[in-house]
Structure formats: C-alpha cells, structure tokens
Phi, psi and omega in degrees: 000139181218147181230139172263131175282160180087010181279167186290136177227198191283149182283165190303128174283136185242165176303321180292319171316305188284327175294311179305315182300306179309311187293332180291332180247015183299319180280350173271345190290329178293318178303305175312310177299317171297320177277350177062044183198134178260110185302141181299328182293328179292315179300313179299323182288328176291323179293314182297326184276006176076016178271356174259005178216042181308308185267355178294135179296156185295338184300332183254011173102353181277187189271332188068041186280157168283168171302329179291322177301309181305316188302304190289332175295316182295312180303311185292310178296323177293337168286350178252306188214116173289341175290319180292322183287326175298321176302309177305309184307306183297320184288317173297320181299311180296317179293323179291322176287324181282334178283330183274326191232005174274165180283164178304330177289327180285316172299321180292337190267304202271313201286328177288333187288310184293331188285332180250010178083021177287339182211143173242139196253160170234149178241112192249087184242306190287149180226172180302325179258016189205082174265273178291334186262080194283343175297343184266019189293151176252008176284125179252142178245106189235156174135170182224166186077213175281352179231163176222161185251126181251124179225126186158170185230131181249147188229153180054047184273112185296131188053037173289339185288327196240351190298139172274338182211145180236132168274109193259131165265133176210192183228133171237111184051051174063014178245130183296133182225160174235144181215139189268124183231119185294144178287353185253005185281145183302137181104350168267124181234134185248127177247099186304146171248128183230152174084004177285165192296317184223182178044049188292334181268013182268025170052042189286131176213162172269136181239130178244142181248113181250079177069036187286129185258121181225154184294143174311324185297344182278004181281134192253128179078172185281161184301143180082003183262359194295323177277297184302315182261307182289309180292321186297317175302315178306302188302314172311305175300323183289316179311314178308312183282330183282324177304302181288326168310314181295320175305321182291322171305304182303309177303317179299316184285323176295315176304310183298315182298314185291322175293322185283327174298330180288325187258324189290134173241158171219124177056035170086001177248134183288144183300327188288358181272349181285140187289320181299313183302320179294313179311304182303323180280323182293320177296316180295320175291318180299315187298318183292321172299311178308307184297314175309312176303321178288329178287322184286322187296315176309312176308309183296318173300327174291315183293327178272357183053048174285151177303328183273008182303318182293306184300325182294313181306313174307311190298309189292320183289327176304306182293319180295314181301311174304323174300314181300318185284322180286308188291317171307316177301313174293331180294321179300320186295311180304308183299329183070219184302331174289337177276352171250010175291144177319325188251018183284130175282321175305308178303319183287318170291335173304316175294308189299317187303323178294333178296318185290342177286343190252322196275168185035046180113099183290164187302322175303309178298327176296321178294314173306321176294309184295318175296311182296338176281322177297315186297329178293334184295328185255026182075007180258127187245102182306335182291335181266329182079010184224158175299152167295170180295318181303307182295326182284332179276000000 
C-alpha cells in the first residue's frame, strides 16, 4: 500500500461548517446514544466535510487549520454529540503523533488516509493495570529483523470496535514504544463494551493483540520515546479537544436550562422567578464563562507555541470537564422530569460529562499537575517532597 503526499484533501473546516454539520445531526445524536452506534455514513461525512483533519497540514490532505480552528470545531460538535467530538479527538490524536514523530514514509502513508476517512483510528494505551499510570503497561513488542510481534490487552478503547488502525503503547526491552497496528491483522480481537455510562455510541471495546505481526517500520518515534513523546503528543492533543468539547456541552446545557426556566410555569409563576433556580443558572453561567476563558488562554498559548502550552491545556481541560459536569447536573435539576427523559440532551451530557473528567488524564491526575506547577513557582519540587535549596535558604 502506498500513498502520495500532496493529494487533495478536505477544505479547511470552520466554526460555521462545524455548526452546520452539528445542526444537521442534532436530532440523530440521541438515537445514536440509545442504539450505541455511530453510523459509518456519519463518520464518512465528517471526514468529507474536513472535520477529522482540521489541524493536519494540507500537504497530507488536512485542512491546515490553527488551534483556534480546531477549538471551534470541537466546541460546535461537542455541543451536539460527545461521540462525534470523540471521533474528532481520536483522529486528531493519532495524526498529531504521527505528524510529530513519524518518519517521512510513515507520514506519507498514514496521514492522507486518516485525513480523508480512508482509515479511522483507535488510541490503544490504557490497560487493566495501567490506566492513568501508563508507564506500567504490560503490552510487549518483541522481535528482530523486519517484523515485530505485539502482545497485550488494551481496555476502554474509543472506537475500538471499528478502528482500522490502532496507535498502541507497549514496551520493547522495558523501554516504551509506540506502534501502528492495523485492525484486520491476525491476532487482533475486539470485545465490545455495552451499557457504559457515557459516550455510548463511541464503539468502545477492549482490544487484545495476540502475537500480532507487523512490519518494524510501523514503530513510531525513536526507541524509548513511546510514552513521553509519541503518546504524550497524542494525549496533549486529546486534552485540548476534550476541553473545548466540554465547553460546548456546558454552553448547550446552560442554554437549555435557561430556556426551560423562562418558559416553564408552576402555579402560574414562571420557574425563572424562583431564587434557587436563578442561583443555579448564575453559577452555571460563571462556570461556563470561566472554562471558556481558560480554554481560550490555552488556545493562545498553543498558537504562540509557548512553553507553558501543555500545562495551560491541562488546566483548561480540568476546568472545562468540571464545568460540563456541574452545569449539566444543574440543568437536569431545573428540567426535572424532562431532564431525565430518554431524549434529554442535558441528561445525555450529564452522563457524558463524567467521562470527560476521566479521559485523557483523570481529574485527580490533573490536580497533581496543576498543583505541582504552582508549587514549583515557590521553590518546592513535588518530585522530591522538599523545598529547593533556594527556598530553604
């Protein structure tokens, strides 16, 4: 299989394009959630509309968009369907890793396919004994010569049921490595997960790799760079897209709750006249605005390639996921029975928002990162548990 770079790809996706796409599927999102499946035709349409390669350079079939372009796409799509935003996230995570750490041959082969929907990706890092502690993965990549064998079991893989290629984190001679594994190779086994809390249409699966033989040229990045560099690049990209998708969720829930409060009456009195309802709406508005501001700051840092961009993204993702969880909870409370109905957007986002607090860096892990950054400013290094010499003196 060979792919030539410089092929034509989707045009740059804008916030207007994303909003139009999101509006066209708004009524379908609930059905996908209930059925636990995102139709193939929708994935292909998203690729055709340029939503899956927003930040990928045009030389590889992408839109060549800025961090702000990607942010707006994720916010617009996230306001309608977390699964669709998840599709954008996973595709962007894998393409970002290959673009940054892949060889010219790997970039020329994989990126155009991922950009235009010729392949859909899965990000296979977490394991039963290595969720947030990815350094503890037990997937092995062994072999010599032109091929390696990949053996291990990955859990909770978004689009694991349908992915055409997985970016897999493993170990080779106890050093972290990343390797691309096609989903149709012998030894790849998928275990669909059903009935999970949120993102129910995301085709989540546990995926086993039983001695899967792949060319050595599928290894991404220098030896030993699999976790900190290749997977780190993917996770950073994922946090950014999840952050903006969570902002979209919070904004949608806030708007839904406010509209309901303005229209709904109880005993001839508008629901919006109740002081407690106004308090819930006020807190939700502040939380949403704060999350939006932090995400905007992270976007600016990424655009200007500032050293603090990764930390700013962690902070933004933490705040946005928490806002989505709190605002959706308040929206369900205001909506009452309508908030827990099968077709309730707020109810669906209430479930999805809890997932946002776990993926691409759990809330507690993010807290450690945020607090560590703050403490280092005051001369304390969390890794050693003691003040630096300068602070002690």
